[in-house]
N, C-alpha and C positions, 0 to 999 in steps of 0.2 A: 717420889722424885728419882729414887734409884732405878726404878723400872723405866722411867722416861729416859734417863741417861743411857741405860743399856740399849734401849730401843733405838735411840739416835745413833749410838756408836755402831750398832749392827747395820743400820741403814746406810750410814756414811761409808762403811767398808764396802758394801755392795756397790754403791754409786762410784766410789773410788775405782773399784775393779772395772766397772763398766766403762768409765771414761778413759781409764788407762789403756784398755784394749783399743778404743777408738784412736787414741793418740799414737799407740804403737803401730797400728795399721798404716798410718800415714808416713812412718819413718822407714828409710831403707839404708841408713848409714850405720855401720857396725863400728864399735869401739872396743879396745881391749879392756877387760875388767879383771880386777884382782879380788873380787868378792867370793869366787868359788874356792872350795878347799883344794889344796895341792895333793899331788899323788903321794901315797905313803912310801916309806923306804922300801926299795926292792920292787916297786910297781912302776910300770911304764905308761901310766895314764890314769885318767879319771873317766867315769861314765856318767851321763846325765839323762834322766827320764823324768816323768811327772805322774803323780797319782791323780785320782779323779777330783780332788779338791782344788786342783790347779797348782799345787805346790811342787816344786822341783825336788827330786831325790838325786843325791850324788853318792857314788861309791868310789873310793880312792884306792882300793886294793887292801883295805883293812877296816876302815870305818864307814858306816852309812850315815849320811847327813840328810836332814830334811829342812827345806826352806820354811821359815817361820810364817811367812805371809805370801800369797801369790803375788809375784812382781816385786817382792822385797829383796833386800841385799844381804840378809842374815841367814846363815845355815848353821843348824845345831846338830851335834852328833846324837843319834838315836840308838845305835848299836855298834859294837866293835868286835874285832877278832876274825872278821871274814877275810882271811888272807888269800892272796893270789893275784897274779897280773890280770886285771879286769878284761874279760872277753866280751861279756854282754850283761846288761841290766834291763830286764823286761818286767812289765807290769801286767798282771793277770786281768782277764775280763772283769773281775769284780772291782777293779780300780784301786786296790790297796795292797794285794799280795805281790811280793817281789820274788823274782828268781834271779840269782846272781851266778854267772858262769866265770870260773877262774882260769879260763884259757888252758894253757898247756898242762897245768897241774891236774886238770880234769874235774876239780871239785865243783859241784853244783849245790848251791844253798837256796833255801826258801825262807823268806822273812816276811812277816806281816807288818807292814809299816804303821798300822793303827795300834798294834800291840807288840812292838819290837823287842826281841831278846838278843843279847850278845851271844856270840858263838860259844858252844861247848864242844869238846872233843867228840867226834863221831856224829855230829848233827847234820853233816852234809847228806843229801839224799842220793847222791851218786858220784862216781869218779870216772869221768869219760873225757879224755883230752879233746878239746874242741877249739874252734875259732870264734864262733858267734852263735846266737840262738834267739828265739822269740816264742812267745806263747801261741799255741793253736787253740787250745781250750783251757779251761780252768785247771785241768790236771795233766795236760800233755804239752810238752815243749819240743819245738823243732830245733835240732842242732846242726850246725855246719862243721863237719870234722874233716881233717886231712889224714888219709891213710895212704902214705906214699906207695906208689906214684899216683894214687887216685885221690879224689875228694868226694865226700858223700854227704847227703842229707839223711838224718836219722831222727827218730822220735823217742823221747824219754818220757815214760809214765812216772810222774812225780809221786804217785801213791804206792807203786810197786818197785820203783827203781829199775824197771826193765827197759832196756834200750834196744831198738832194732833199726838197722839201715833200711831206707826206703827208696833211695835213688843215688846212683853215681852221677857226678857232674864234671865233665861230660861222660859219655858211656865209656866203660873200660876198653871197649873195642877201638874207640877213637884214640885212646892213649897208646894202646898196644900197636896200633898201625903206624905210629911215628916213634921209632926207636930213640931213646934218650929224652923224650918229652915227659912232662909230668904235670898233674893238675894241682891247683892251689885253692885253698878255701877263701871265702869272702864273707862280708856281712850278709845277713838275711833279715827280711822284714815282712810283716803281714799288714794288710790294710785294716782300717778301723773296724770293719765288720767281721774280721777274722775269717774271711772267706777266700782271700787270694794271697798267695805267698810270692814274694819277689826275691830273686837270687841271681848271682852271677856265676858263670862257668869260666874259669881261667885256666889256660894251658900255656906252659913255658916250654921252649925248646931246650936242647942240651946246652945252649949258650946262655940260658937264663933270660931270653927275650920273650916277651908276651906274643904269642902267635894266635891266641884265641881269647876273646873277652866278650862273652855273650850275656846280655841281660834277658832274663826270662820270667814269665809268670806261670804259676802252677796252682791249681785249685787245692785249697786246704782239705777239702773232702776226699780228694783222690789220695793225698798223702796219708790221711787217717785210715782210709780203707786199706791201703797197702800195709800199714802197720798192723791192722787187725787181722789181715790174712797172711802176714809174714811173707809178702811178695815184694818185688822190686819194680819201680816205675822206670821208664826209659827217658833219658834226657832229650833225645832227638824226636820222640813221638808224643810224649806226655807233657812236655813243657813248651810254652809258646814264646817265640822270639819277639823281643821288643826292639825296634830299630834294627841296626846292623852290627855285625861283629866289629868291635873296636870303637863304637860311638861314644862310650861313656868311661868315666874314671874306673880304676881297677879296685877301688875299695869295696865295691858292692853296695847294695841298698841298706842304709842304716835305719831309715824310718819312712813311714808313709804319712803324708800330711792329712789334715782334716778334709781337704777337698780331693784327696786321692793321688796327689803327686808323689813321686818317689824322690827321696833325698839320698844322693850318692856322694861319698867322700873319696879322697885319694889325692894324688899329686896334682896340684893345680887349683884346688878349690872344692866347694860343695856344689854339686849340680842339682838342679830341680828339674825333674823329668816328667813330662806328661805320658802316662803309660798307654794311652790310646793312640796318640800320634807318634810317640817315640821321639819327640822333640825335646831338646834342652831349652826350657823356658827362662831359666835364670842361672847364673853362676855366682856364688858368693865367695869372694876372694879378698878378705879384709887385710891380709898381710902378704899379698903377692903370691909367687909360686912357692908353695910349701906343701907339706903333707897335712891334709885336713881330716879330722874325725868330725862326727856330727852328734850334737845333743838336740833334742826336740821336745817341746811341750805341746802336745796336741790340744790341750784344753784352752790354751791361750794362743795357739798357732804361732809359736815363737821358735826360731832356729838359733842354735848356738854353735857356730863353727869353732872347732877345737884344733889348734895348731900345734904341731910337734915342735917343741923348743930344742935348743942345742943339745940337751942331754936326753932327748926323746922321751920326756916325761908326759907329753901330750896334755899339759896343764895350762897352756896359754889359751884362755877362753875369750871369745868375742861375743858381745851382745849388742843388740840394736840400741842406739842411743836412747836413754831414759827408760830402758826396759827394767832395770833393777834400781831400786831406791829404798830409802827407809820407809816410805809409804808410796804406793803406786802413784806415778805422776799423771796428772790430768792435763788436757789441753786447756787453753784460756777459756774457750766456750764451755768446756766441761766444768771448770771451776765455778763459773757463773751459775750454771744449772744446778750444780751441787749445793751452792750457797742458798739459792732460792728454795730448793727442795727441803733443805734442813730447816729453813725459816718457816716454811709452810707446815712441816711436821711439828715444829715447836709450837706454832700458833694453834694448830689443831688440838694438840695435847693440852695447852693452857685452857682453851675453850671448854674442852670436855671436863677438865678439873673444876673450873668455875661453875659449870652447869651442875656438877655433882654436889658441890658445896651449897649451891642455892637450893637444890632439891632436899638437901639434908636439913 
């Protein structure tokens, strides 16, 4: 009987998740949620990503939290002491190793979410001030760093701690040609196959007005080759423009969806951009004109707009209605199918048990 109950519970969770995804796909309305952990003291935000199990991971500038169930509304701490203003939270190709970038402090941490350990002094793999980052391979991370008056992309080898710049964005010549102008960093993201990187090149004039905001794609292989050869790629010739200058928000690409669209945050909302056409196919703006960050779960294709609150803690999170609950919510049709499926499983198990008893 114990085996039967365990089997039914496992099956029910799978079916709950299946119909939860179907119900989620039909909803386009966002609601504010208080389920997510708040930013730690001294931190100006939280970051949201997901591991291969479909569970969300949250880093608040000190503690790492893991969602107890895909689609659930409970987050439990799994490790602590990872201090710093969160710059990025990336998941490795293996689906469970995390890299945490603590922004201006430069600390880069690596944590296995399947066997998490709290921070111990000296356990950071590198100290490189940065703005954002993402995995290219299991051992190499791309960082977007600001080196005034320039901004650069560089690669950090997590096994050796060696960092090398591989591209200025835009080129240093473009900055030098405009006295008083300077480049700024932005978020950087890689597609699900880890073959294409998306990033933005931002230039401000002496009056702090944006004069250049270009979204571009770069092949991951070319960036890795530049790292291996200690060479530099050129923003104008080695990166491909998407759309036109000024078409998109200035936050830069925060994530790439399961179908390859780019999610870009910034003032005004979260934009969903088709990288082939260069068109904005949707804008998520649940709280009007505010500054938006982006959390994304590629395994459930769910977007979490994160709005800067009045003290800039970046901890007002929006989720699609019914996305988070004590158990994943199903549609009415899903509930009927789930009930029937469980009844059939139970009947089949009973028949097998009776047949075994008769044979004995």
